[in-house]
CHARMM internal coordinates of N, CA and C (Angstrom, degrees):
IC EDIT
DIST 1 N 1 CA 1.4283
DIST 1 CA 1 C 1.5459
ANGL 1 N 1 CA 1 C 111.81
DIST 1 C 2 N 1.3379
ANGL 1 CA 1 C 2 N 116.43
DIHE 1 N 1 CA 1 C 2 N -46.45
DIST 2 N 2 CA 1.4606
ANGL 1 C 2 N 2 CA 118.95
DIHE 1 CA 1 C 2 N 2 CA -179.25
DIST 2 CA 2 C 1.5091
ANGL 2 N 2 CA 2 C 112.89
DIHE 1 C 2 N 2 CA 2 C -95.85
DIST 2 C 3 N 1.3026
ANGL 2 CA 2 C 3 N 120.22
DIHE 2 N 2 CA 2 C 3 N 6.56
DIST 3 N 3 CA 1.4663
ANGL 2 C 3 N 3 CA 121.99
DIHE 2 CA 2 C 3 N 3 CA -175.74
DIST 3 CA 3 C 1.5187
ANGL 3 N 3 CA 3 C 113.13
DIHE 2 C 3 N 3 CA 3 C -81.04
DIST 3 C 4 N 1.3584
ANGL 3 CA 3 C 4 N 118.34
DIHE 3 N 3 CA 3 C 4 N -5.20
DIST 4 N 4 CA 1.4621
ANGL 3 C 4 N 4 CA 119.40
DIHE 3 CA 3 C 4 N 4 CA -177.96
DIST 4 CA 4 C 1.5388
ANGL 4 N 4 CA 4 C 110.02
DIHE 3 C 4 N 4 CA 4 C -123.68
DIST 4 C 5 N 1.3168
ANGL 4 CA 4 C 5 N 118.69
DIHE 4 N 4 CA 4 C 5 N 32.23
DIST 5 N 5 CA 1.4779
ANGL 4 C 5 N 5 CA 119.02
DIHE 4 CA 4 C 5 N 5 CA -179.32
DIST 5 CA 5 C 1.5133
ANGL 5 N 5 CA 5 C 109.15
DIHE 4 C 5 N 5 CA 5 C -73.00
DIST 5 C 6 N 1.3387
ANGL 5 CA 5 C 6 N 117.70
DIHE 5 N 5 CA 5 C 6 N -52.89
DIST 6 N 6 CA 1.4389
ANGL 5 C 6 N 6 CA 120.46
DIHE 5 CA 5 C 6 N 6 CA 178.30
DIST 6 CA 6 C 1.5063
ANGL 6 N 6 CA 6 C 112.13
DIHE 5 C 6 N 6 CA 6 C 81.31
DIST 6 C 7 N 1.3253
ANGL 6 CA 6 C 7 N 115.73
DIHE 6 N 6 CA 6 C 7 N 177.36
DIST 7 N 7 CA 1.4651
ANGL 6 C 7 N 7 CA 122.24
DIHE 6 CA 6 C 7 N 7 CA -178.04
DIST 7 CA 7 C 1.5654
ANGL 7 N 7 CA 7 C 111.97
DIHE 6 C 7 N 7 CA 7 C -67.58
DIST 7 C 8 N 1.3137
ANGL 7 CA 7 C 8 N 119.60
DIHE 7 N 7 CA 7 C 8 N -45.08
DIST 8 N 8 CA 1.4704
ANGL 7 C 8 N 8 CA 118.92
DIHE 7 CA 7 C 8 N 8 CA 179.29
DIST 8 CA 8 C 1.5306
ANGL 8 N 8 CA 8 C 112.69
DIHE 7 C 8 N 8 CA 8 C -59.52
DIST 8 C 9 N 1.3265
ANGL 8 CA 8 C 9 N 117.45
DIHE 8 N 8 CA 8 C 9 N -38.35
DIST 9 N 9 CA 1.4390
ANGL 8 C 9 N 9 CA 121.43
DIHE 8 CA 8 C 9 N 9 CA 177.93
DIST 9 CA 9 C 1.5123
ANGL 9 N 9 CA 9 C 112.03
DIHE 8 C 9 N 9 CA 9 C -66.44
DIST 9 C 10 N 1.2890
ANGL 9 CA 9 C 10 N 116.88
DIHE 9 N 9 CA 9 C 10 N -42.17
DIST 10 N 10 CA 1.4854
ANGL 9 C 10 N 10 CA 120.77
DIHE 9 CA 9 C 10 N 10 CA 175.64
DIST 10 CA 10 C 1.5111
ANGL 10 N 10 CA 10 C 112.05
DIHE 9 C 10 N 10 CA 10 C -62.49
DIST 10 C 11 N 1.3185
ANGL 10 CA 10 C 11 N 116.72
DIHE 10 N 10 CA 10 C 11 N -41.69
DIST 11 N 11 CA 1.4682
ANGL 10 C 11 N 11 CA 119.76
DIHE 10 CA 10 C 11 N 11 CA 178.42
DIST 11 CA 11 C 1.5518
ANGL 11 N 11 CA 11 C 110.30
DIHE 10 C 11 N 11 CA 11 C -63.77
DIST 11 C 12 N 1.3279
ANGL 11 CA 11 C 12 N 117.76
DIHE 11 N 11 CA 11 C 12 N -40.95
DIST 12 N 12 CA 1.4300
ANGL 11 C 12 N 12 CA 120.79
DIHE 11 CA 11 C 12 N 12 CA 177.90
DIST 12 CA 12 C 1.5153
ANGL 12 N 12 CA 12 C 111.29
DIHE 11 C 12 N 12 CA 12 C -62.40
DIST 12 C 13 N 1.3168
ANGL 12 CA 12 C 13 N 118.05
DIHE 12 N 12 CA 12 C 13 N -43.86
DIST 13 N 13 CA 1.4476
ANGL 12 C 13 N 13 CA 122.06
DIHE 12 CA 12 C 13 N 13 CA 177.07
DIST 13 CA 13 C 1.5320
ANGL 13 N 13 CA 13 C 111.14
DIHE 12 C 13 N 13 CA 13 C -61.10
DIST 13 C 14 N 1.3263
ANGL 13 CA 13 C 14 N 117.38
DIHE 13 N 13 CA 13 C 14 N -42.56
DIST 14 N 14 CA 1.4488
ANGL 13 C 14 N 14 CA 122.04
DIHE 13 CA 13 C 14 N 14 CA 179.55
DIST 14 CA 14 C 1.5283
ANGL 14 N 14 CA 14 C 110.47
DIHE 13 C 14 N 14 CA 14 C -61.49
DIST 14 C 15 N 1.3379
ANGL 14 CA 14 C 15 N 117.62
DIHE 14 N 14 CA 14 C 15 N -45.55
DIST 15 N 15 CA 1.4744
ANGL 14 C 15 N 15 CA 122.54
DIHE 14 CA 14 C 15 N 15 CA 178.73
DIST 15 CA 15 C 1.5083
ANGL 15 N 15 CA 15 C 110.44
DIHE 14 C 15 N 15 CA 15 C -61.73
DIST 15 C 16 N 1.3224
ANGL 15 CA 15 C 16 N 119.86
DIHE 15 N 15 CA 15 C 16 N -43.88
DIST 16 N 16 CA 1.4610
ANGL 15 C 16 N 16 CA 122.23
DIHE 15 CA 15 C 16 N 16 CA -179.49
DIST 16 CA 16 C 1.5072
ANGL 16 N 16 CA 16 C 110.64
DIHE 15 C 16 N 16 CA 16 C -64.30
DIST 16 C 17 N 1.3634
ANGL 16 CA 16 C 17 N 118.32
DIHE 16 N 16 CA 16 C 17 N -43.21
DIST 17 N 17 CA 1.4385
ANGL 16 C 17 N 17 CA 120.68
DIHE 16 CA 16 C 17 N 17 CA 177.34
DIST 17 CA 17 C 1.5233
ANGL 17 N 17 CA 17 C 110.92
DIHE 16 C 17 N 17 CA 17 C -62.34
DIST 17 C 18 N 1.3092
ANGL 17 CA 17 C 18 N 117.73
DIHE 17 N 17 CA 17 C 18 N -41.52
DIST 18 N 18 CA 1.4305
ANGL 17 C 18 N 18 CA 122.05
DIHE 17 CA 17 C 18 N 18 CA 179.23
DIST 18 CA 18 C 1.5117
ANGL 18 N 18 CA 18 C 112.82
DIHE 17 C 18 N 18 CA 18 C -63.06
DIST 18 C 19 N 1.3057
ANGL 18 CA 18 C 19 N 114.86
DIHE 18 N 18 CA 18 C 19 N -41.02
DIST 19 N 19 CA 1.4770
ANGL 18 C 19 N 19 CA 119.86
DIHE 18 CA 18 C 19 N 19 CA 178.58
DIST 19 CA 19 C 1.5401
ANGL 19 N 19 CA 19 C 111.69
DIHE 18 C 19 N 19 CA 19 C -67.52
DIST 19 C 20 N 1.3171
ANGL 19 CA 19 C 20 N 115.58
DIHE 19 N 19 CA 19 C 20 N -41.82
DIST 20 N 20 CA 1.4560
ANGL 19 C 20 N 20 CA 120.01
DIHE 19 CA 19 C 20 N 20 CA -176.44
DIST 20 CA 20 C 1.5255
ANGL 20 N 20 CA 20 C 112.66
DIHE 19 C 20 N 20 CA 20 C -71.24
DIST 20 C 21 N 1.3235
ANGL 20 CA 20 C 21 N 117.50
DIHE 20 N 20 CA 20 C 21 N -43.07
DIST 21 N 21 CA 1.4629
ANGL 20 C 21 N 21 CA 120.25
DIHE 20 CA 20 C 21 N 21 CA -173.94
DIST 21 CA 21 C 1.5017
ANGL 21 N 21 CA 21 C 115.09
DIHE 20 C 21 N 21 CA 21 C -102.35
DIST 21 C 22 N 1.2936
ANGL 21 CA 21 C 22 N 117.28
DIHE 21 N 21 CA 21 C 22 N -18.32
DIST 22 N 22 CA 1.4940
ANGL 21 C 22 N 22 CA 119.17
DIHE 21 CA 21 C 22 N 22 CA -179.62
DIST 22 CA 22 C 1.5079
ANGL 22 N 22 CA 22 C 111.23
DIHE 21 C 22 N 22 CA 22 C 87.10
DIST 22 C 23 N 1.2994
ANGL 22 CA 22 C 23 N 113.71
DIHE 22 N 22 CA 22 C 23 N 157.25
DIST 23 N 23 CA 1.4722
ANGL 22 C 23 N 23 CA 121.28
DIHE 22 CA 22 C 23 N 23 CA -175.46
DIST 23 CA 23 C 1.5290
ANGL 23 N 23 CA 23 C 111.16
DIHE 22 C 23 N 23 CA 23 C -64.62
DIST 23 C 24 N 1.3309
ANGL 23 CA 23 C 24 N 118.47
DIHE 23 N 23 CA 23 C 24 N -40.78
DIST 24 N 24 CA 1.4366
ANGL 23 C 24 N 24 CA 122.45
DIHE 23 CA 23 C 24 N 24 CA -177.26
DIST 24 CA 24 C 1.5348
ANGL 24 N 24 CA 24 C 114.15
DIHE 23 C 24 N 24 CA 24 C -62.54
DIST 24 C 25 N 1.3106
ANGL 24 CA 24 C 25 N 115.48
DIHE 24 N 24 CA 24 C 25 N -46.02
DIST 25 N 25 CA 1.4749
ANGL 24 C 25 N 25 CA 119.01
DIHE 24 CA 24 C 25 N 25 CA -178.63
DIST 25 CA 25 C 1.5325
ANGL 25 N 25 CA 25 C 110.73
DIHE 24 C 25 N 25 CA 25 C -69.82
DIST 25 C 26 N 1.3218
ANGL 25 CA 25 C 26 N 116.83
DIHE 25 N 25 CA 25 C 26 N -39.53
DIST 26 N 26 CA 1.4581
ANGL 25 C 26 N 26 CA 119.67
DIHE 25 CA 25 C 26 N 26 CA 178.66
DIST 26 CA 26 C 1.5258
ANGL 26 N 26 CA 26 C 110.06
DIHE 25 C 26 N 26 CA 26 C -65.29
DIST 26 C 27 N 1.3364
ANGL 26 CA 26 C 27 N 117.40
DIHE 26 N 26 CA 26 C 27 N -39.99
DIST 27 N 27 CA 1.4487
ANGL 26 C 27 N 27 CA 121.32
DIHE 26 CA 26 C 27 N 27 CA 176.61
DIST 27 CA 27 C 1.5075
ANGL 27 N 27 CA 27 C 111.57
DIHE 26 C 27 N 27 CA 27 C -61.37
DIST 27 C 28 N 1.3223
ANGL 27 CA 27 C 28 N 117.19
DIHE 27 N 27 CA 27 C 28 N -46.72
DIST 28 N 28 CA 1.4683
ANGL 27 C 28 N 28 CA 121.51
DIHE 27 CA 27 C 28 N 28 CA 178.52
DIST 28 CA 28 C 1.5142
ANGL 28 N 28 CA 28 C 111.47
DIHE 27 C 28 N 28 CA 28 C -62.15
DIST 28 C 29 N 1.3240
ANGL 28 CA 28 C 29 N 117.05
DIHE 28 N 28 CA 28 C 29 N -40.87
DIST 29 N 29 CA 1.4566
ANGL 28 C 29 N 29 CA 121.17
DIHE 28 CA 28 C 29 N 29 CA -179.44
DIST 29 CA 29 C 1.5509
ANGL 29 N 29 CA 29 C 110.13
DIHE 28 C 29 N 29 CA 29 C -63.20
DIST 29 C 30 N 1.3254
ANGL 29 CA 29 C 30 N 115.19
DIHE 29 N 29 CA 29 C 30 N -45.58
DIST 30 N 30 CA 1.4746
ANGL 29 C 30 N 30 CA 119.09
DIHE 29 CA 29 C 30 N 30 CA -179.30
DIST 30 CA 30 C 1.5529
ANGL 30 N 30 CA 30 C 110.50
DIHE 29 C 30 N 30 CA 30 C -64.94
DIST 30 C 31 N 1.3107
ANGL 30 CA 30 C 31 N 116.41
DIHE 30 N 30 CA 30 C 31 N -34.78
DIST 31 N 31 CA 1.4737
ANGL 30 C 31 N 31 CA 119.61
DIHE 30 CA 30 C 31 N 31 CA 175.84
DIST 31 CA 31 C 1.5145
ANGL 31 N 31 CA 31 C 110.93
DIHE 30 C 31 N 31 CA 31 C -64.13
DIST 31 C 32 N 1.3044
ANGL 31 CA 31 C 32 N 117.66
DIHE 31 N 31 CA 31 C 32 N -43.74
DIST 32 N 32 CA 1.4672
ANGL 31 C 32 N 32 CA 122.54
DIHE 31 CA 31 C 32 N 32 CA 177.37
DIST 32 CA 32 C 1.5366
ANGL 32 N 32 CA 32 C 111.07
DIHE 31 C 32 N 32 CA 32 C -63.08
DIST 32 C 33 N 1.3132
ANGL 32 CA 32 C 33 N 116.45
DIHE 32 N 32 CA 32 C 33 N -40.66
DIST 33 N 33 CA 1.4659
ANGL 32 C 33 N 33 CA 120.30
DIHE 32 CA 32 C 33 N 33 CA 178.89
DIST 33 CA 33 C 1.5629
ANGL 33 N 33 CA 33 C 108.99
DIHE 32 C 33 N 33 CA 33 C -63.31
DIST 33 C 34 N 1.3006
ANGL 33 CA 33 C 34 N 115.83
DIHE 33 N 33 CA 33 C 34 N -43.49
DIST 34 N 34 CA 1.4753
ANGL 33 C 34 N 34 CA 119.37
DIHE 33 CA 33 C 34 N 34 CA 178.34
DIST 34 CA 34 C 1.5295
ANGL 34 N 34 CA 34 C 112.52
DIHE 33 C 34 N 34 CA 34 C -62.47
DIST 34 C 35 N 1.3383
ANGL 34 CA 34 C 35 N 116.70
DIHE 34 N 34 CA 34 C 35 N -39.97
DIST 35 N 35 CA 1.4633
ANGL 34 C 35 N 35 CA 120.06
DIHE 34 CA 34 C 35 N 35 CA 177.69
DIST 35 CA 35 C 1.5233
ANGL 35 N 35 CA 35 C 109.89
DIHE 34 C 35 N 35 CA 35 C -65.70
DIST 35 C 36 N 1.3145
ANGL 35 CA 35 C 36 N 116.50
DIHE 35 N 35 CA 35 C 36 N -38.33
DIST 36 N 36 CA 1.4471
ANGL 35 C 36 N 36 CA 119.31
DIHE 35 CA 35 C 36 N 36 CA 178.90
DIST 36 CA 36 C 1.5123
ANGL 36 N 36 CA 36 C 113.24
DIHE 35 C 36 N 36 CA 36 C -64.90
DIST 36 C 37 N 1.3299
ANGL 36 CA 36 C 37 N 116.24
DIHE 36 N 36 CA 36 C 37 N -41.98
DIST 37 N 37 CA 1.4406
ANGL 36 C 37 N 37 CA 121.69
DIHE 36 CA 36 C 37 N 37 CA 179.04
DIST 37 CA 37 C 1.5701
ANGL 37 N 37 CA 37 C 109.53
DIHE 36 C 37 N 37 CA 37 C -64.82
DIST 37 C 38 N 1.3309
ANGL 37 CA 37 C 38 N 115.49
DIHE 37 N 37 CA 37 C 38 N -41.22
DIST 38 N 38 CA 1.4724
ANGL 37 C 38 N 38 CA 119.38
DIHE 37 CA 37 C 38 N 38 CA 177.83
DIST 38 CA 38 C 1.5204
ANGL 38 N 38 CA 38 C 111.44
DIHE 37 C 38 N 38 CA 38 C -62.15
DIST 38 C 39 N 1.3297
ANGL 38 CA 38 C 39 N 116.34
DIHE 38 N 38 CA 38 C 39 N -45.20
DIST 39 N 39 CA 1.4720
ANGL 38 C 39 N 39 CA 121.16
DIHE 38 CA 38 C 39 N 39 CA 178.52
DIST 39 CA 39 C 1.5110
ANGL 39 N 39 CA 39 C 110.96
DIHE 38 C 39 N 39 CA 39 C -61.62
DIST 39 C 40 N 1.3085
ANGL 39 CA 39 C 40 N 117.47
DIHE 39 N 39 CA 39 C 40 N -40.93
DIST 40 N 40 CA 1.4583
ANGL 39 C 40 N 40 CA 123.59
DIHE 39 CA 39 C 40 N 40 CA -179.35
DIST 40 CA 40 C 1.5123
ANGL 40 N 40 CA 40 C 108.98
DIHE 39 C 40 N 40 CA 40 C -63.38
DIST 40 C 41 N 1.3459
ANGL 40 CA 40 C 41 N 118.38
DIHE 40 N 40 CA 40 C 41 N -47.16
DIST 41 N 41 CA 1.4699
ANGL 40 C 41 N 41 CA 121.19
DIHE 40 CA 40 C 41 N 41 CA 179.26
DIST 41 CA 41 C 1.5071
ANGL 41 N 41 CA 41 C 111.16
DIHE 40 C 41 N 41 CA 41 C -62.94
DIST 41 C 42 N 1.3409
ANGL 41 CA 41 C 42 N 117.27
DIHE 41 N 41 CA 41 C 42 N -41.46
DIST 42 N 42 CA 1.4505
ANGL 41 C 42 N 42 CA 121.35
DIHE 41 CA 41 C 42 N 42 CA 177.79
DIST 42 CA 42 C 1.5258
ANGL 42 N 42 CA 42 C 109.95
DIHE 41 C 42 N 42 CA 42 C -60.95
DIST 42 C 43 N 1.2898
ANGL 42 CA 42 C 43 N 117.93
DIHE 42 N 42 CA 42 C 43 N -45.37
DIST 43 N 43 CA 1.4758
ANGL 42 C 43 N 43 CA 121.49
DIHE 42 CA 42 C 43 N 43 CA 177.77
DIST 43 CA 43 C 1.5015
ANGL 43 N 43 CA 43 C 112.34
DIHE 42 C 43 N 43 CA 43 C -61.17
DIST 43 C 44 N 1.3122
ANGL 43 CA 43 C 44 N 116.67
DIHE 43 N 43 CA 43 C 44 N -41.92
DIST 44 N 44 CA 1.4599
ANGL 43 C 44 N 44 CA 119.78
DIHE 43 CA 43 C 44 N 44 CA 178.55
DIST 44 CA 44 C 1.5499
ANGL 44 N 44 CA 44 C 111.19
DIHE 43 C 44 N 44 CA 44 C -62.83
DIST 44 C 45 N 1.3196
ANGL 44 CA 44 C 45 N 115.43
DIHE 44 N 44 CA 44 C 45 N -41.47
DIST 45 N 45 CA 1.4760
ANGL 44 C 45 N 45 CA 120.20
DIHE 44 CA 44 C 45 N 45 CA 178.59
DIST 45 CA 45 C 1.5113
ANGL 45 N 45 CA 45 C 111.65
DIHE 44 C 45 N 45 CA 45 C -63.34
DIST 45 C 46 N 1.3288
ANGL 45 CA 45 C 46 N 114.95
DIHE 45 N 45 CA 45 C 46 N -41.54
DIST 46 N 46 CA 1.4936
ANGL 45 C 46 N 46 CA 119.16
DIHE 45 CA 45 C 46 N 46 CA 179.05
DIST 46 CA 46 C 1.5281
ANGL 46 N 46 CA 46 C 110.87
DIHE 45 C 46 N 46 CA 46 C -66.26
DIST 46 C 47 N 1.3287
ANGL 46 CA 46 C 47 N 115.68
DIHE 46 N 46 CA 46 C 47 N -38.09
DIST 47 N 47 CA 1.4586
ANGL 46 C 47 N 47 CA 119.69
DIHE 46 CA 46 C 47 N 47 CA 178.08
DIST 47 CA 47 C 1.5070
ANGL 47 N 47 CA 47 C 111.97
DIHE 46 C 47 N 47 CA 47 C -64.26
DIST 47 C 48 N 1.3289
ANGL 47 CA 47 C 48 N 116.27
DIHE 47 N 47 CA 47 C 48 N -42.52
DIST 48 N 48 CA 1.4529
ANGL 47 C 48 N 48 CA 120.96
DIHE 47 CA 47 C 48 N 48 CA 178.97
DIST 48 CA 48 C 1.5453
ANGL 48 N 48 CA 48 C 110.85
DIHE 47 C 48 N 48 CA 48 C -64.54
DIST 48 C 49 N 1.3400
ANGL 48 CA 48 C 49 N 117.99
DIHE 48 N 48 CA 48 C 49 N -40.30
DIST 49 N 49 CA 1.4589
ANGL 48 C 49 N 49 CA 121.08
DIHE 48 CA 48 C 49 N 49 CA 177.90
DIST 49 CA 49 C 1.5322
ANGL 49 N 49 CA 49 C 110.44
DIHE 48 C 49 N 49 CA 49 C -65.22
DIST 49 C 50 N 1.3385
ANGL 49 CA 49 C 50 N 117.70
DIHE 49 N 49 CA 49 C 50 N -36.56
DIST 50 N 50 CA 1.4461
ANGL 49 C 50 N 50 CA 120.47
DIHE 49 CA 49 C 50 N 50 CA 178.64
DIST 50 CA 50 C 1.5339
ANGL 50 N 50 CA 50 C 110.66
DIHE 49 C 50 N 50 CA 50 C -68.29
DIST 50 C 51 N 1.2981
ANGL 50 CA 50 C 51 N 117.15
DIHE 50 N 50 CA 50 C 51 N -40.31
DIST 51 N 51 CA 1.4781
ANGL 50 C 51 N 51 CA 120.68
DIHE 50 CA 50 C 51 N 51 CA 175.74
DIST 51 CA 51 C 1.5049
ANGL 51 N 51 CA 51 C 112.24
DIHE 50 C 51 N 51 CA 51 C -63.10
DIST 51 C 52 N 1.3224
ANGL 51 CA 51 C 52 N 117.46
DIHE 51 N 51 CA 51 C 52 N -41.70
DIST 52 N 52 CA 1.4300
ANGL 51 C 52 N 52 CA 121.34
DIHE 51 CA 51 C 52 N 52 CA 177.87
DIST 52 CA 52 C 1.5199
ANGL 52 N 52 CA 52 C 111.41
DIHE 51 C 52 N 52 CA 52 C -64.23
DIST 52 C 53 N 1.3248
ANGL 52 CA 52 C 53 N 116.14
DIHE 52 N 52 CA 52 C 53 N -40.02
DIST 53 N 53 CA 1.4582
ANGL 52 C 53 N 53 CA 121.67
DIHE 52 CA 52 C 53 N 53 CA 179.04
DIST 53 CA 53 C 1.5386
ANGL 53 N 53 CA 53 C 108.88
DIHE 52 C 53 N 53 CA 53 C -63.04
DIST 53 C 54 N 1.3303
ANGL 53 CA 53 C 54 N 116.65
DIHE 53 N 53 CA 53 C 54 N -46.84
DIST 54 N 54 CA 1.4626
ANGL 53 C 54 N 54 CA 119.96
DIHE 53 CA 53 C 54 N 54 CA 178.73
DIST 54 CA 54 C 1.5086
ANGL 54 N 54 CA 54 C 112.68
DIHE 53 C 54 N 54 CA 54 C -61.68
DIST 54 C 55 N 1.3340
ANGL 54 CA 54 C 55 N 116.93
DIHE 54 N 54 CA 54 C 55 N -39.49
DIST 55 N 55 CA 1.4327
ANGL 54 C 55 N 55 CA 122.47
DIHE 54 CA 54 C 55 N 55 CA -179.43
DIST 55 CA 55 C 1.5598
ANGL 55 N 55 CA 55 C 109.43
DIHE 54 C 55 N 55 CA 55 C -66.79
DIST 55 C 56 N 1.2905
ANGL 55 CA 55 C 56 N 117.05
DIHE 55 N 55 CA 55 C 56 N -38.61
DIST 56 N 56 CA 1.5036
ANGL 55 C 56 N 56 CA 121.29
DIHE 55 CA 55 C 56 N 56 CA 179.93
DIST 56 CA 56 C 1.5233
ANGL 56 N 56 CA 56 C 110.15
DIHE 55 C 56 N 56 CA 56 C -67.94
DIST 56 C 57 N 1.3086
ANGL 56 CA 56 C 57 N 117.72
DIHE 56 N 56 CA 56 C 57 N -38.47
DIST 57 N 57 CA 1.4732
ANGL 56 C 57 N 57 CA 119.29
DIHE 56 CA 56 C 57 N 57 CA 178.78
DIST 57 CA 57 C 1.5403
ANGL 57 N 57 CA 57 C 111.19
DIHE 56 C 57 N 57 CA 57 C -70.38
DIST 57 C 58 N 1.3003
ANGL 57 CA 57 C 58 N 116.52
DIHE 57 N 57 CA 57 C 58 N -31.67
DIST 58 N 58 CA 1.4504
ANGL 57 C 58 N 58 CA 118.82
DIHE 57 CA 57 C 58 N 58 CA 178.36
DIST 58 CA 58 C 1.5221
ANGL 58 N 58 CA 58 C 112.82
DIHE 57 C 58 N 58 CA 58 C -77.29
DIST 58 C 59 N 1.3207
ANGL 58 CA 58 C 59 N 117.33
DIHE 58 N 58 CA 58 C 59 N -18.00
DIST 59 N 59 CA 1.4422
ANGL 58 C 59 N 59 CA 122.19
DIHE 58 CA 58 C 59 N 59 CA -176.14
DIST 59 CA 59 C 1.5278
ANGL 59 N 59 CA 59 C 110.67
DIHE 58 C 59 N 59 CA 59 C -93.10
DIST 59 C 60 N 1.3099
ANGL 59 CA 59 C 60 N 118.12
DIHE 59 N 59 CA 59 C 60 N 16.14
DIST 60 N 60 CA 1.4652
ANGL 59 C 60 N 60 CA 121.42
DIHE 59 CA 59 C 60 N 60 CA -179.48
DIST 60 CA 60 C 1.5431
ANGL 60 N 60 CA 60 C 111.08
DIHE 59 C 60 N 60 CA 60 C -70.46
DIST 60 C 61 N 1.2925
ANGL 60 CA 60 C 61 N 117.20
DIHE 60 N 60 CA 60 C 61 N 170.32
DIST 61 N 61 CA 1.4576
ANGL 60 C 61 N 61 CA 122.73
DIHE 60 CA 60 C 61 N 61 CA -177.91
DIST 61 CA 61 C 1.5132
ANGL 61 N 61 CA 61 C 109.27
DIHE 60 C 61 N 61 CA 61 C -69.71
DIST 61 C 62 N 1.3209
ANGL 61 CA 61 C 62 N 116.74
DIHE 61 N 61 CA 61 C 62 N 124.57
DIST 62 N 62 CA 1.4784
ANGL 61 C 62 N 62 CA 121.97
DIHE 61 CA 61 C 62 N 62 CA -178.74
DIST 62 CA 62 C 1.5403
ANGL 62 N 62 CA 62 C 110.46
DIHE 61 C 62 N 62 CA 62 C -118.95
DIST 62 C 63 N 1.2922
ANGL 62 CA 62 C 63 N 117.67
DIHE 62 N 62 CA 62 C 63 N 22.10
DIST 63 N 63 CA 1.4418
ANGL 62 C 63 N 63 CA 121.72
DIHE 62 CA 62 C 63 N 63 CA 178.03
DIST 63 CA 63 C 1.5322
ANGL 63 N 63 CA 63 C 109.26
DIHE 62 C 63 N 63 CA 63 C -65.33
DIST 63 C 64 N 1.3454
ANGL 63 CA 63 C 64 N 118.44
DIHE 63 N 63 CA 63 C 64 N 130.22
DIST 64 N 64 CA 1.4866
ANGL 63 C 64 N 64 CA 119.68
DIHE 63 CA 63 C 64 N 64 CA 178.34
DIST 64 CA 64 C 1.5215
ANGL 64 N 64 CA 64 C 111.53
DIHE 63 C 64 N 64 CA 64 C -58.31
DIST 64 C 65 N 1.3120
ANGL 64 CA 64 C 65 N 117.67
DIHE 64 N 64 CA 64 C 65 N 152.40
DIST 65 N 65 CA 1.4576
ANGL 64 C 65 N 65 CA 123.07
DIHE 64 CA 64 C 65 N 65 CA -176.50
DIST 65 CA 65 C 1.5336
ANGL 65 N 65 CA 65 C 113.50
DIHE 64 C 65 N 65 CA 65 C -59.58
DIST 65 C 66 N 1.3367
ANGL 65 CA 65 C 66 N 117.85
DIHE 65 N 65 CA 65 C 66 N -37.34
DIST 66 N 66 CA 1.4716
ANGL 65 C 66 N 66 CA 121.17
DIHE 65 CA 65 C 66 N 66 CA -179.22
DIST 66 CA 66 C 1.5178
ANGL 66 N 66 CA 66 C 110.95
DIHE 65 C 66 N 66 CA 66 C -64.01
DIST 66 C 67 N 1.3182
ANGL 66 CA 66 C 67 N 116.46
DIHE 66 N 66 CA 66 C 67 N -39.35
DIST 67 N 67 CA 1.4789
ANGL 66 C 67 N 67 CA 119.27
DIHE 66 CA 66 C 67 N 67 CA 179.63
DIST 67 CA 67 C 1.5422
ANGL 67 N 67 CA 67 C 110.90
DIHE 66 C 67 N 67 CA 67 C -71.69
DIST 67 C 68 N 1.3178
ANGL 67 CA 67 C 68 N 118.36
DIHE 67 N 67 CA 67 C 68 N -32.24
DIST 68 N 68 CA 1.4734
ANGL 67 C 68 N 68 CA 121.20
DIHE 67 CA 67 C 68 N 68 CA 178.34
DIST 68 CA 68 C 1.5258
ANGL 68 N 68 CA 68 C 110.24
DIHE 67 C 68 N 68 CA 68 C -63.46
DIST 68 C 69 N 1.3410
ANGL 68 CA 68 C 69 N 117.02
DIHE 68 N 68 CA 68 C 69 N -38.15
DIST 69 N 69 CA 1.4695
ANGL 68 C 69 N 69 CA 121.42
DIHE 68 CA 68 C 69 N 69 CA -178.34
DIST 69 CA 69 C 1.5249
ANGL 69 N 69 CA 69 C 110.89
DIHE 68 C 69 N 69 CA 69 C -66.97
DIST 69 C 70 N 1.3407
ANGL 69 CA 69 C 70 N 117.57
DIHE 69 N 69 CA 69 C 70 N -32.60
DIST 70 N 70 CA 1.4724
ANGL 69 C 70 N 70 CA 121.13
DIHE 69 CA 69 C 70 N 70 CA -179.79
DIST 70 CA 70 C 1.5088
ANGL 70 N 70 CA 70 C 112.84
DIHE 69 C 70 N 70 CA 70 C -72.43
DIST 70 C 71 N 1.2869
ANGL 70 CA 70 C 71 N 117.90
DIHE 70 N 70 CA 70 C 71 N -28.39
DIST 71 N 71 CA 1.4838
ANGL 70 C 71 N 71 CA 122.75
DIHE 70 CA 70 C 71 N 71 CA -174.75
DIST 71 CA 71 C 1.4532
ANGL 71 N 71 CA 71 C 111.28
DIHE 70 C 71 N 71 CA 71 C -82.81
END
COOR INIT
IC SEED 1 N 1 CA 1 C
IC BUILD
């Protein structure tokens, strides 16, 4: 259904939204969307760092003490 909108259709939708809501509200909305995307990316990065940290602590040396003395 939406796979054949094309560029003219998108431009028409953009103009209708701009007329209905005004430039100020659309601008504020896009700013909030940008902040949300930035926060999401930051959260994803922090999550990846936390997973890497957990993986590095689990990958520590687990050789039993008796075997360490022989080496």
